[in-house]
N, C-alpha and C positions, 0 to 999 in steps of 0.2 A: 626849354619848355616853350609854347605856344600854343595860343586861342585861336578860333577858326569857329565862325558863322558857323551853323548848322542849317538846312530848309524844314525841319518837320520838328515833331515831337513836343515833350514837355519842356524843356531847355533849348535856350538860345544858342548854347555856346560850348565848342566842346574842348577841352584844358588835355594836351598831349605833354607829356613830361618822362624824366626818367623811365616811370616806376607803370606807365600804364596810359588810358585816354578815359576821360573822364567827363559825363555831362554835369556843365556845372552852372549854378542858377545867376542869376543876375546881379545879385549883392555878393557874389561869393567873388565873381569877374569883374566886380568895381572897386571889390577890397583886394585883389590881388594886384588891379592895376596903381591902386594908393602906393601898396608896398611896394612897388618895381619903383615909384616915384621919388620912394625915400619918403614919403611922409611919415613923423613917428605915431606910437601908438593914439597919443591926446590929436593929432593932426587931424586921422582917419576917424577915429570916434566923432570929433566936433564933425568934418562934412557930411558923412552918413548920415548925421542929425538933425544938419540943416537941408539933408533934399528930402522933399516931399513924398520921396518917391516910394520911401521904407517906413511903415506904418511902425517901425518898431523903434524903443529907445537902446542904444550903443552904448553901454560903459567900456573905458580904459581896459577894465578888467575880461571883457567879453574879448576885445580885439588880440590882449595877448592872447587867452585861450584857444581862439583859432588858429593863429599863428603858430602855436609850441605843438596842436594836435592836428586842426585839418590840412593844413598847410605844409603840415611835414608829409602829413600822408599820403598826400595828393602829388609831392615832389618838389611843389612850388619854392620849398626852404628846405635847405639841412637841418641836421640837427643843431647846430651851432646858430639856428636863425638866416642863415644867408640865402640870397636866391642862387637856385641851379641856373647850371648850364643852358644855354639860351638852345632851341631846337635845331637852327641853323648849325650848331656845331657840331661837327662828323661825331664826335665821340658820343655828345648828346642821343643822334639821329640812329646809330649802332646799335643802341643799346635799349628802344622804344622798342617795350612788351604789346602784340598784337593778341595778347592772351591765350598764344600757342606758343610766342618766343622763347616764356619762360621753360617750357618743357622740350628743348632743342637743346640738344648739348651738341652738336656741330655744327656750324654754319658756314654756307660756302657758297658764294655767289655767282651765278652760271652766266645768267643774259643782266646785263645792266640797263638801265632806265632807256636808254637812247635806241639800244637794239631793241627791247619791246615795243617800243613806240611805231618801229619800222614796222612791225608785222601786225601789231594789234588796229592802225589807223586804215587796214583792207577789208580788216572782219568786223564791225560796229556795225554793217548791216542786217547781221545774223542777229544784232538783239533790242531791234525793232520792239518796243514792247506789245504794237499790232500782232507781229504774229511769231515773237518771240516762243510763247508757250506752247506754240502746233510744234513747232521746233523740238521742243525739249519736250515735247510729249514721245514724237516719231521716234527720236533717240531714246527715249529711256527703252519702247517699244522692240528700236532694233537690238539694244542692245540683252536683254531678255530673251528675244529669240535666237540671234546667233551662242549668247550664252549656252542654253540650253542645248543646241542641237552641236555646240563643240564637245560640253560633257557627255552626250550620249554618244557622241563616234568615238573618243576617250574611254568610255566605258566597253563600248561594243571589242576594240581593241587589244584592250589590255585585260578586262577582268573588273568586276567591282570589286574585288577582292584585292587583286594589287593596288590598285590606287587608292584605299583605305590604308594599307600596309605601306607605301610610299616605293612602294619596286618598281613604277615605272621611270625606265630609265632609255631616253631616245634624246642621242646628244642631239642630231638634224633637229626635235623641237625646241632644244631647250636654244640651241644657235637662233631660231629664228625668233625662242618667244623673248629673252631676254631685251633684245635692243629693239625688239619692237615694242614693250611695256616701258622702256626710257621712253621710246618718243609718245605715246598715248599719255604718260604721266605728264610730262611735259608740256603737250597738246592741252592736256587737263588746267594745268594753271594756266596758260594762254585762254584759256575760255572764263575762267576769272579776272585775269587785268586786261581782257577788250572791256567790258562793259567799265569795269574802273577806271581803266581810259575813259570811254564815251561820256561819263557823267563828270568828268575834270578832275578825279582825283586816283593817278594814275601810280603803279607800283614801282616802287624805289627799282625793284630787281629779284629775280626769279633765282631760285638758290637748290644746294642741297644740303641737307642734316640729319640728323637723328633724333626721330620722335620717340623720346624714351629710348627705348631700343633696339627701335624700329626705321630705315633706311629711308628718306622722304625726299621728294620732292615739295617746294613752297614757293607762294609768292607772296610779296612783302602788299598786302591790301590793305595797312592799316589805315591811311586815307579816308578808306570805305565809312569810316563811321560817321565825318561828317553827311554823311548821305540820306535822304531818305531811307524810312523803312522798305519800300517798293523796290527801289533803288540797290539797298543791299542785298535783299531778297534775290533780285537778278544777277548781281555779279557774284553770291554763292550757290544761286542753281545753274550761273553758267559754264561751271567745268566741265557740267555732262554734256555738253553740246558736242566734245570733243572726244568724249569717252568712251 
C-alpha cells in the first residue's frame, strides 16, 4: 500500500494497493493513517470528532463499517481486517493493476527501469508542451500518408481480391515486416515512457504480454495516475510520436 500526493483534480491523494489505484478524500486518507498507527475504532472516532476539519459526527459503528467495507474494497485491509503488504514489497508491486494488468494473461519484462532511463533521458525534448502537439499532428499525418500509399501499392501488386482472401504471400515482405513491427511497437512504448520519466513518474518496466488472446508490448506507467490530467494526456498520446 502506498499513498501519493497528486497535482490536481478533486482529490489530493492517490492510493495504490494490490487491487489498483484509487483517488481518495482527505477523510479516508486520515482514517487509513490512523488504522496504520494501530488506533482502535474508538480512538479513531474520538480523534476525528475532535478535529474541526470534519463537519460530521463519526461513530464507532461508522468506523467498523468503513473498515469492513470500503477499506477492504480498496485493498487497504484484507478480509480478516489486517493491513495489506506495503507497496515497497516486490510481491505487492508486481501485482499492481493499472486497469490493463487484469487482462494480461502473461507478462514478461523486457526492459527494466534503469535501461529505460538511459534512453528516455535523451528524448524528453520531444515532449515539451510548447511544440509537442505540432510534432504529434505531423506524425499522425505522416502515418496516414504512408499507410495509404503502402496499402495502395500492395493492392496494385496483388489485387484487392487477394488481400481480402488473405492470399498475399511474400516471404521477403514478412521478413522485413515483423522485425520492423516489433521495433516500432517498442518505440511506441518508449513514447509513453519518455514523458512519464519527464514528469517524475517513470515506468518500472517495458514488457511483453498477452492482452486477452493477442500478443502486445506494454509500458508500466501506472505511476502517472498521480500526474495532472494534461500531463497524463501527453503520456497517453506520446506513443504516436514514434509510431
